[in-house]
N, C-alpha and C positions, 0 to 999 in steps of 0.2 A: 526371489529377490535378494534374500540374505546371502545365497551362494554367489550371485553375481557381484554383490557389494563386497564380499570378502575377497573375491578375486581381483577387484579393482583397487584394494587398499594399497597394493604395491605401486600402482601407478601414481597415487597421491604422494606416496613417500618419495618417489623418484622425481616427479615433476614439481612437487611442492606448491600446492595451493596455499596462498598467503606466504610464499617463500621469502618475500621481502621481510626485513626486520619489522616486527610489530611495534606500533607506537603506543605510548601510554594514553589511557582513557581517563578523563575526569568527569564525574557525574556530580553536578553542583546544584543543590536546591537553593533557589533565590528566596531571601527572606521576605515575608509578607506578600508573596506572589504565588499563584498556582502555576509555577513554572520551574522546570528542572533543565539546566543546560548540560549538554554533552559536548565535551572538548576532546579531540583526538590529536595527539602531537602538539598540544597547546593551541590548536586552532578550532573555531566553532565547527561542529558537525551538524547538530540539530538541537532543538529544544522540545521537551515534552510539555505541552500546554493543556491545562485542564481547568480554565476559569468557568464560572457559572454562565458567562456570556456565550460560551460555545455549547453546541448541542451534543458534542462528543469530544473525547480527548484526541489530540493530534500530535504528530511530530512535524514541526514547522519552524523555520524553513529547513530544507535539507541542502547541505553543501557537499560538493565533491572535495577530494583531498586538496585540489588546487585552489579552493575557495569559491569556485563557481556555484551559484545557487541553482539547483536543478529542479526546484518546484516552483509553481506559479506564485506570484506575489499576491494577487487579488484573492480574497477581499481584505486580508489583514494588512498588507503592505503593497498596494498596487504599484506596478512598474509601468513605464511608458509602453504602450502597445499591448498590455495584457488583455486577453479576452475577458469579458465580464459575465459570461454565462455560468450557470451552475454555481451559485455562491456557497453551496454546501461542500464543494470540493476544496479542501484545505490540506496541503501537505500530504501526509500519510495518515490514514484512519482505518478503522475496522468497525463496520456495522452492516445493517441489512435492511432491504426495502420492505419486507413483509414478515414481521414476527407477530403472530396473533392479531393480524390485520392492522397492525400499527407500522407506519413507515419511519424507520430510524435513519435511513440513508439520506433522504431528501430534506430533512428538517434543517432549517436555517433561519436567520433573522428575516429572510424574505417572505416567510410564510405568514399570512394574515392571522391575527389573533383568533378570529372565529373559526379558522381551519386547523388550529394547533391540536385540537382534540384527536385528530387522525394521525398524529405523529408521536414517536417515542423519543426518549432522551437516554444517553449513556452518561451517567454522572459518577465521576471519580470521587471516592470518599476516603481512600487510604493509600498512602505510599508505604509499602511493606518493606522495601529494601532498596538501598542504593550502595554501590561499591565501585571503587576505582581499580585500575590495574591494566594489564595488557588486554583484558576483556572487562569492559565496564558493564555494570548490571543495574537494572531498574525493574522493580516489581511493584505493580499497583493493583488495587481492587476497585471495581466499579459496579454500579447497578444499572441494569437496563429497565427503565420505568416508563409508565404512561404519564400523562400530564398531571395526574393526582398523586404522583410519587409512589404508586403501587409497583412493587418490584416484581418483574417477570423472571429475569435472569440475574445471577451474580457472576461477574466476570473477574477472573484473576489472570493477569497478563505479566509474563516475564520477558524482558527485553535484554539482549546482550549486544554490545557495541564493540567493534574492533576495527582495526585499520592499519595501513602502512602508507608508504609514500604516495601511492597511486590509487588506493582502494579504500572504501568504507563498507562495512558489512553490518547489517542488522539481522539478528535471529530473533524471531518472535514466536512465543508459545502462549496461546490464549485458551483458557479453560472456561467454558460457559456451563453453569449449573442451574438447572430449572428450579425456581421457587414456586412457580405455578406450572401447570401443563403448558408446554411451549411448543408451538409449531412454526417452523420456518417454511412458509409456503413458497413454492417454486416462483422465483422472481428474477428479473434481469439484473437489478442493481445490488451488488454485494461483491465480495465480502471484505476483502482487503483492497483498499483503494489508494491511489496516488495520483495527484494532479501535476502534470509535467509543466516545466517552464516553456514559454512560447517557442523557443528555438527547437525543442524536441518534439513539437507537433509535426504531423506529416503535412507536406505541402498540399493544399486543396486542389483537387482535380475538377471540382465542380463548385458552384456558388454555395456558401454556407450561411445560415441565418442564426444569429445569436441574440438572445433576449436578456437584458440585464435585470437587476433586482427591482428596477422601477418600471419594468415593462417596455423599455425602449429596445427597439429592434435594430441590430446592426447586421448588414449583409456584407460578407467578405467575398469579393469577386475572385474567382479562380485565377491564379497567376499573378495576383497583386501583392500577396504576402511573401516578401523576400527574406523574412526572418526564419520561418518554419522550414526545417530541413531534416526532420526525424524520420525514422522508419522502424518497423517491428520485424523481428524474426523469432521463431519458436524452435524448440528442440525437435519438433516434428517437421521442420522445414517450411512452415508457412511464413509468408512475407507480407508486409504492408497490411492492407485492409483484410486480407485473408486470415490474419491471426485472430480476428474477432470471431467468437463462437467456436473456435477450434480447441482441441485438447492437447496438452503437452506438459512435460515435466517442468520446463522453464520457458520464459518469454523474455526477450530483451528489446528495449528501445534504445536507439543510438542516433547520434548526430553530432554536428560541430557546434561548439559554443566557444566563441573567441578562437584562439589558436589551437585548442585541444579538441580531440574527439572525446565525447562523453557517452557513457552507456549506463543504463539502469536496468537491472535484471531482477525478476522475481522468480524464486524457485519453490515449487510445491514439495510437500513431504509425503512419502508413501503411507504414513499413518493417518492422513486426512481422509475424510469421507469423499467418495467419488473421485479418487485419484486416478489419473492425472486430471487436474482442474480444467474447467473451461476458462478461456481468456476473454474478458470483457475489455478489450484493448481498442480504443477509439482513436482515430487519427487526429481529432481535435484536442487531445491531451489527457483524456481519462485512461489510466492504466490500472486494471483491476483483475484480480483472480477471484472467480466466483464458481465454486463447485456446486452451488445450489440453484443455478439458473437453467436447468436442463431443458425445460419445456421451450423457452424462447430460443435457446441455442441449437436445439435439434428440430426446430420448426414444428413442434407439437408431436414428434415421434415418441417421446418419452417424457416422464415427469419425475421430479425429485423433490418430495416434501420430507423434511427432517423433523421428526417429533421427539421431544424429550418429556417424559413423565416427571412428576415432582421428584426431585432428588437425583435425577439422571444428569449426566454431563456429556459434553462433546469437546474435543480438543482439536485445535487448528494450529499448525506450525508452518511458518514461512520464513524464507531467507531472502533478504534484499541486498544486492551488491551494486554499489555505485563506483564507477571507475572512470578515471581520466588518464589519457596518455596519447601519444601519436596514433595509436591503434586501439580500438575498443576490445573489450573482453571477448575472447574467442569462444566458439561453441564447445571446443574441447575443454577449455578452462571451466566453463559453466557446468559441463557434465561432471567434472571433478568436484566442483562445489556441491552439486546435487548429491553425488555419492557420499561425500563427507557429511553433508547435512542429514542424509537419510539414516546415518548411524547414531545421530543424537537422540 
């Protein structure tokens, strides 16, 4: 891998990933709020939200460089036509369905109090660093706890933000250190998640049923949703629904929003466990990278349980690229991004 990467450095130098002029990034802590705003080129990119009212920290909303919001508004700021399924899907987040038999992924305000005991929380307790520049930086500490605030994992996450006239990039490095023996049991829902704006969903080819937080069921008839126009493609050449459960270095969702083409790409890192990751990419708008869901994705052919003894840690690195232009980010450009990211 190192030899291949070294050989491709010259390609990066010639073609120039992020060759456009980098824009200045501002990382601004809002007074008396658990909120940090990230501006690129003087325009909102995203906000890091970590209030006690959320069950995990999130980046929300997320804007393309042209200002278009590429994440779903519901439940924090519902937009007309927003699907109201899965209220735990907010912006960009990082957690897991089954850690020591606790569900961190599906926890939200919609869970009834008597059932909360089965769910975990990710609670941000410290902002360790913020920095402005052509690369903005934000580092935070959080605890993965049960409902009694017993800490299972300590999380330290470093985020780097950068961008130019047509692109926005997030590099995320998360270190999880076990305070207790910690087992990530093989499960479908994890690890890095993003909920797409309505337009980036795939058009439904069959009727879909959505249940909101009050138990109300909405059936979307195939062919009646004229907003959704998204599609997936992976570095391994999988398209559409075939991206789900497949493995690849990167996965891209793309579609039209207004007059521009929009794409969001997630890139895996060769240092991550089970590289290249499985893609939990759903047509209804969930876009996730989950290296720990091997059993469901292989239909039971293999299982991946990740265990950390007390004091042991695991590191996960991901790059997210949001682009807008007449044409979406090409596969060649994403491969260059992946090569560049692998060297970090």
